[in-house]
N, C-alpha and C positions, 0 to 999 in steps of 0.2 A: 196711769195704769188702769186698765179696765178690770171689770169684775172677774172675768175668766182668768186673767193673769194672777190676780190676787188669790183666787181660790186654788189655783195650781201651786202657787208658792206656799200657801198655808198648809195645804194637804201634804206637800213634799216635806216641809219642816216637821209636821206632826209625825210622819212616817220615819224620817231619818233621825231627827233629834230626840223625839220622845218615844220612839219605837212603838207607835200605835199601829195596829193592824189596819190595812187599807180598807177592808170591808166594814170597819167600825166608823168610817168617816163618810157621813152623808148629812145633808142640811138639817134634818130634824134630830140628829144624834146629840144626846145630852153629853156635855163635856165631862161631867163627873160620872154619871151612871153608865153610859154607853162607851165612852172613850177612855174611862178610867183615869182621868186627869185629877191629881190631888194637889194639895197646897204646895208641895215641893215642885211639882211640875209647873205651877203658875209662876214661880220664881224664875224657872228656866225660860218660860214663854216670854216674860218681860224682857229678858236679856236677848233672846232670839229675835223678837219683833223689833227691838231697837237696832240690832245689827242688820237685819234684812230690810226693814221698811223705814228706818231712820226716825222713829219717834218712841217716846216712852209711854207705856200703858199706865194710867192712873187707876189705882184700885177702885175708887169711887165710880169710875166709868164702867167698870165691869160688873156692877151690882146686878143689872138686869140681863146680863149675857149668860144664858144657860145652854144654848145649843151651838153647834158648829156653824150653822147658818148665821146666827146672830153675831158670832165672833167674826165671821167674814164681813158682815155688814159693818161692824164697828171698825175693822181695819180699813175697809173701803172708804168709809166716811173720813177717817183720819188721813189716809193717803191723799185723798182728793182735796183736802183742806190744808195741806202743807204749803 
């Protein structure tokens, strides 16, 4: 799966599953401040990513992930190493 496909899937799930406004989704967007993702949303994200991409997010892996772009980087790395 290439980067563009990953970004499209992640953007779509953010819009559809978490009801985030499309204009709030851009590479430098802060997951917390710009996109409004809170701790309950992270629980949903773990379930959604497992369903869509087939791997579980480990909390310790998300420590440095602050932006949408970094989140897509993380998913791309995991998907390409499955």
